C-alpha positions in Angstrom: -55.6 95.9 18.4 -53.3 93.2 17.1 -52.3 93.4 13.5 -53.5 90.4 11.4 -50.6 89.0 9.4 -51.4 86.6 6.6 -48.7 84.7 4.8 -48.7 82.0 2.2 -45.7 79.7 2.6 -44.3 76.7 0.7 -43.8 73.8 3.0 -41.6 71.6 0.9 -41.4 70.2 -1.8 -38.4 68.5 -0.1 -39.5 68.5 3.5 -38.0 65.4 5.3 -41.1 64.7 7.2 -43.0 63.8 4.0 -41.1 60.7 2.9 -41.4 61.7 -0.7 -42.0 64.9 -2.7 -44.9 66.9 -1.1 -45.5 70.5 -1.7 -47.8 71.9 1.0 -49.0 75.4 0.5 -49.8 76.8 3.9 -51.9 79.9 4.5 -50.9 81.3 7.8 -52.1 83.9 10.3 -48.8 84.6 12.1 -47.7 81.1 12.9 -51.2 79.5 13.0 -52.3 77.5 9.9 -55.5 78.7 8.4 -55.4 76.4 5.4 -53.2 73.6 4.1 -53.2 72.7 0.4 -51.3 69.6 -0.6 -49.8 69.7 -4.1 -49.1 66.1 -5.1 -47.9 64.4 -8.3 -44.2 65.3 -8.1 -43.3 61.6 -7.7 -45.8 60.3 -10.3 -44.5 57.4 -12.3 -47.7 56.2 -14.1 -47.6 52.7 -12.4 -51.3 52.0 -13.3 -50.7 52.9 -16.9 -47.4 51.0 -17.2 -49.2 47.8 -15.9 -51.3 47.8 -19.1 -48.1 47.3 -21.2 -46.5 44.6 -18.9 -47.5 41.0 -18.5 -49.2 40.0 -15.2 -45.9 38.8 -13.7 -43.8 41.7 -14.9 -45.8 44.2 -12.8 -45.0 42.5 -9.5 -41.7 44.4 -9.0 -43.5 47.7 -9.7 -45.6 47.0 -6.5 -42.4 47.2 -4.4 -41.8 50.7 -5.6 -45.2 52.1 -4.6 -44.9 52.3 -0.8 -41.1 51.6 -0.7 -41.3 50.9 3.1 -44.0 48.1 2.8 -42.8 46.2 -0.2 -44.2 42.7 0.2 -47.6 43.9 1.5 -48.1 45.7 -1.9 -47.1 42.6 -3.8 -49.6 40.6 -1.7 -52.6 42.6 -2.7 -51.5 42.4 -6.4 -51.1 38.6 -6.2 -54.4 38.1 -4.4 -56.3 40.1 -7.2 -54.6 38.0 -9.9 -55.4 34.8 -8.0 -59.0 35.9 -7.7 -59.3 36.3 -11.4 -57.5 33.0 -12.1 -59.5 31.1 -9.4 -56.5 29.2 -8.1 -55.7 27.9 -4.7 -52.4 28.9 -3.0 -50.7 26.1 -1.0 -51.1 26.5 2.8 -47.4 26.7 3.4 -47.1 29.6 1.0 -50.0 31.3 2.8 -48.2 31.1 6.1 -45.0 32.4 4.5 -46.9 35.3 3.0 -48.5 36.2 6.4 -45.2 35.9 8.2 -43.6 38.3 5.7 -46.6 40.6 5.8 -46.0 41.0 9.5 -42.2 41.4 9.1 -43.1 44.2 6.6 -45.4 45.8 9.1 -42.6 45.8 11.6 -40.2 47.3 9.0 -42.8 50.0 8.2 -43.6 50.9 11.8 -39.9 50.9 12.8 -39.1 53.4 10.1 -42.2 55.4 10.9 -41.4 55.8 14.6 -37.7 56.4 13.9 -38.5 59.2 11.4 -41.6 60.5 13.3 -39.3 60.9 16.4 -36.7 62.6 14.2 -39.3 65.0 12.8 -40.6 66.0 16.3 -37.0 66.3 17.7 -36.2 62.9 19.3 -32.9 62.2 17.6 -32.1 58.9 19.3 -35.1 57.0 18.0 -33.9 56.5 14.5 -30.6 55.0 15.7 -32.5 52.4 17.8 -35.1 51.4 15.1 -32.6 51.1 12.3 -30.7 48.5 14.4 -33.8 46.3 14.4 -34.7 47.0 10.7 -31.2 45.7 9.8 -32.1 42.2 11.0 -35.5 42.2 9.2 -34.1 43.4 5.8 -31.6 40.6 6.2 -34.6 38.2 6.3 -35.8 39.9 3.1 -32.4 39.4 1.5 -32.3 35.8 2.6 -35.5 34.8 0.7 -35.2 37.1 -2.3 -31.7 38.3 -2.7 -32.8 42.0 -2.3 -32.9 44.0 0.9 -35.9 46.0 -0.2 -37.5 45.5 -3.6 -38.0 41.7 -3.1 -40.5 40.6 -5.8 -40.8 37.5 -3.7 -44.6 36.9 -3.9 -45.9 35.4 -7.1 -49.4 34.7 -8.4 -50.0 31.2 -7.0 -47.6 31.4 -4.0 -44.1 32.6 -3.4 -40.9 32.4 -5.5 -39.1 29.8 -3.4 -39.1 28.1 0.0 -37.4 29.6 3.1 -33.6 29.1 3.1 -31.9 26.6 5.4 -29.0 29.0 6.2 -28.5 32.7 6.7 -25.8 34.8 5.0 -23.0 35.3 7.5 -20.5 38.1 8.2 -16.9 37.3 7.2 -13.6 38.5 8.7 -12.0 41.6 7.1 -9.8 44.5 8.0 -12.8 46.3 9.7 -14.1 43.2 11.6 -12.0 41.0 13.8 -12.6 37.3 14.3 -14.2 37.9 17.7 -16.5 40.6 16.3 -17.6 38.3 13.4 -18.2 35.5 15.9 -20.5 37.7 17.9 -22.3 39.0 14.8 -22.9 35.5 13.5 -24.2 34.0 16.7 -27.9 34.1 15.7 -27.1 33.3 12.0 -25.8 29.8 12.4 -29.2 28.1 11.7 -32.0 28.6 9.2 -34.0 31.7 8.4 -36.7 30.5 10.9 -34.1 30.1 13.6 -32.9 33.7 12.9 -36.4 35.1 13.0 -37.3 33.2 16.2 -34.2 34.7 17.8 -35.4 38.1 16.7 -39.0 37.6 18.0 -37.6 36.7 21.4 -35.5 39.9 21.5 -38.0 42.3 20.0 -40.3 42.9 23.0 -37.3 44.2 25.0 -36.5 46.6 22.2 -40.2 47.8 22.1 -40.0 48.4 25.8 -36.9 50.6 25.2 -38.9 52.7 22.7 -41.7 53.1 25.2 -39.1 54.2 27.9 -37.7 56.8 25.5 -41.0 58.2 24.2 -44.3 57.2 25.8 -44.2 59.2 29.0 -41.6 61.7 27.7 -43.2 65.1 28.5 -41.8 66.8 25.4 -43.2 64.0 23.2 -46.6 64.2 24.8 -46.6 68.0 24.5 -46.0 67.7 20.7 -48.5 64.9 20.1 -51.4 65.0 22.6 -54.5 66.8 21.1 -52.7 67.5 17.8 -54.5 66.4 14.6 -57.7 65.2 16.4 -60.2 63.3 14.1 -63.5 62.1 15.5 -64.6 58.5 14.7 -67.5 59.7 12.5 -65.2 62.0 10.6 -62.5 59.3 10.2 -65.1 57.1 8.5 -66.4 60.0 6.3 -62.8 60.8 5.2 -62.1 57.2 4.2 -59.5 56.5 6.8 -58.2 53.0 7.2 -55.5 51.2 9.3 -54.0 52.9 12.3 -55.5 56.3 11.3 -59.0 54.8 11.7 -58.2 52.6 14.7 -56.6 55.6 16.4 -59.9 57.4 16.3 -61.6 54.4 18.1 -63.0 52.2 15.3 -61.9 48.6 15.5 -61.7 47.9 11.7 -58.9 45.6 10.6 -59.2 43.5 7.4 -57.2 40.7 9.0 -60.2 40.2 11.4 -63.2 41.6 9.5 -62.4 40.1 6.1 -59.7 37.5 6.8 -57.5 36.5 3.9 -54.8 33.8 3.7 -54.5 32.1 7.2 -55.2 35.2 9.4 -58.5 33.5 10.7 -56.4 30.7 12.2 -54.0 33.0 14.1 -54.4 34.6 17.6 -53.8 38.4 17.8 -55.5 41.5 19.1 -56.5 44.8 17.4 -55.3 47.9 19.3 -57.8 50.8 19.3 -57.4 54.5 20.3 -59.7 56.7 22.3 -59.0 60.4 21.5 -58.2 60.2 17.8 -55.1 62.4 18.2 -51.5 61.9 17.1 -50.6 60.4 20.5 -53.3 57.7 20.1 -52.1 56.9 16.6 -48.6 56.5 18.0 -49.8 54.1 20.8 -51.9 52.1 18.3 -48.9 51.5 16.0 -46.6 50.7 18.9 -49.1 48.0 20.1 -49.5 46.7 16.5 -45.7 45.9 16.5 -46.2 43.7 19.6 -49.1 41.9 17.9 -47.1 41.4 14.7 -44.4 39.9 16.7 -47.0 37.4 18.1 -48.2 36.5 14.6 -44.6 35.9 13.4 -44.0 33.6 16.3 -47.1 31.5 15.4 -46.1 31.4 11.7 -42.6 30.2 12.6 -44.0 27.5 14.8 -46.4 26.2 12.0 -43.8 26.4 9.3 -41.3 24.3 11.3 -43.8 21.5 11.6 -45.4 21.6 8.1 -43.2 21.2 5.0 -44.9 21.3 1.6 -45.1 23.1 -1.7 -44.9 26.9 -1.8 -46.4 27.7 -5.2 -49.2 26.2 -7.2 -48.6 23.2 -9.4 -50.6 24.8 -12.2 -47.9 25.3 -14.9 -50.1 27.7 -16.8 -49.5 30.1 -13.9 -46.3 29.1 -12.2 -43.1 27.7 -13.9 -42.2 24.1 -13.4 -39.1 23.1 -11.4 -35.8 23.5 -13.2 -35.1 19.8 -13.0 -38.4 18.9 -14.6 -38.0 21.6 -17.3 -34.7 20.2 -18.3 -35.9 16.6 -18.6 -39.5 16.9 -19.8 -40.7 18.4 -23.1 -44.1 19.5 -21.8 -42.6 21.3 -18.9 -40.0 23.0 -21.2 -43.0 24.2 -23.3 -44.8 25.5 -20.2 -41.6 27.3 -19.1 -41.0 28.8 -22.6 -44.7 30.0 -22.9 -44.7 31.5 -19.4 -41.5 33.5 -19.8 -42.4 34.7 -23.3 -46.1 35.3 -23.2 -46.9 35.2 -19.5 -50.1 34.1 -17.8 -53.4 34.4 -19.7 -56.0 35.6 -17.2 -59.7 35.0 -17.9 -61.9 37.9 -18.7 -63.5 39.7 -15.7 -62.8 42.1 -12.9 -61.5 41.7 -9.3 -60.6 43.7 -6.3 -58.4 42.4 -3.5 -57.2 44.3 -0.5 -54.8 43.6 2.4 -54.4 45.2 5.8 -51.3 47.1 4.7 -49.2 48.8 7.5 -50.7 52.1 6.5 -54.3 51.0 6.0 -56.4 49.3 3.3 -54.2 48.8 0.2 -56.3 47.4 -2.7 -55.7 46.5 -6.3 -58.6 46.5 -8.8 -58.1 44.7 -12.1 -60.1 44.6 -15.3 -59.0 41.7 -17.6 -60.0 41.2 -21.2 -58.5 37.7 -21.3 -55.1 38.8 -22.6 -51.6 38.2 -21.1 -51.6 41.7 -19.5 -54.2 43.7 -17.5 -56.7 45.8 -19.5 -56.9 48.3 -16.5 -55.4 48.5 -13.1 -56.4 50.8 -10.3 -54.5 51.1 -7.0 -56.4 52.0 -3.8 -53.6 53.6 -1.8 -54.3 54.2 2.0 -52.1 57.3 2.2 -54.1 59.2 -0.5 -57.2 59.5 1.7 -55.1 60.4 4.8 -53.3 63.2 3.0 -56.7 64.5 1.8 -57.5 65.2 5.4 -54.4 67.3 5.9 -56.2 70.6 5.6 -58.8 69.7 8.2 -56.3 68.2 10.6 -53.8 71.1 10.5 -56.2 74.0 10.7 -55.8 76.0 13.8 -52.4 74.4 14.7 -48.9 75.9 14.6 -46.5 75.4 11.7 -44.4 73.0 13.9 -47.6 70.8 14.4 -47.9 70.3 10.6 -44.7 68.1 10.8 -46.2 66.1 13.7 -49.5 65.6 11.7 -47.6 64.4 8.6 -45.6 62.1 10.8 -48.7 60.6 12.5 -50.3 60.0 9.1 -47.3 57.8 8.2 -47.3 58.9 4.5 -45.1 57.6 1.8 -45.5 59.4 -1.6 -44.8 56.5 -3.9 -48.3 55.1 -3.4 -50.0 58.5 -3.3 -48.6 59.7 -6.6 -48.3 56.2 -8.1 
């Protein structure tokens, strides 16, 4: 009779598959997981509490640091909740810019996810491919905000500024010859929209390359198929959202079901899985990238044809233009009040959610009429997904735990907050 060998093992707290600081206590029978107990809180920064001591505008950069792979999507939910409390209209051009950058953010998120998920499972080359594409997209972040990652570009009432007319360019140095620089700058000679249009034309080819590397690769399928299966009913009960829910066969996407900004005017499809396993979640996210590319193309087309304001003209919410502020006493007062006291938001409560790359990311505010929130609660998609870790890993091997964490697409900044 075989001897039963039970072990308790620490998986982490620095395991690279977790994108953050996760301590997973595994109870094992040999190499088979009997129980998985996630210990969270090792990355806790008290974001919700800090927001109570910051003005409404000062908390925007904190949003970037929650899920530090999906920066602008976090800002979007925050700004939508503030706008709901203020009851203000966002200019249509700003809405299109926001939607375009939401989808750029989705691509950034999914590219890092598939690169690292491949790395976790053993496909070394993927991360080298995906970071090549991410480089172009973080350049777009940098062009509008000055920062490659933590942009703080969205503001209550719109976005910080309009899209730039020129892209930053490479310059000649001792590492780059004139011919190399000329090649690197080929798609940077025009505006940001020209640069992004060039990227959207190239991206489907790159996506096909990823499919060639992974989709029918037998090792990849052996590692993902029938690993971490979640039924549609169970996915709903566990509070799954985003690709985790759609991978289990439920076509729920806030961009279609509860459209915000201009999503209702755009043409795109919602990919849905069949089996609810890690492989289906992989296919759903891969197709999501293709759909995001479609949305970005439509936004570029609209933005080229429709100039206009990109932030509200309500100077109790958004600062006046520099020129006006320096020549007009009222606007100088608005500017001074905004940057010393901040926005005064009416009493009330509001919840706003966006279809974040990882699922439903929501912000719930309670305002007491002051210049800072009375309470803020963040609804992080990864929190519910990690809670299902025990159920998804039970009966699998230790090596499959890495696959399951990868397919959940977890980043700990938003879970620990």
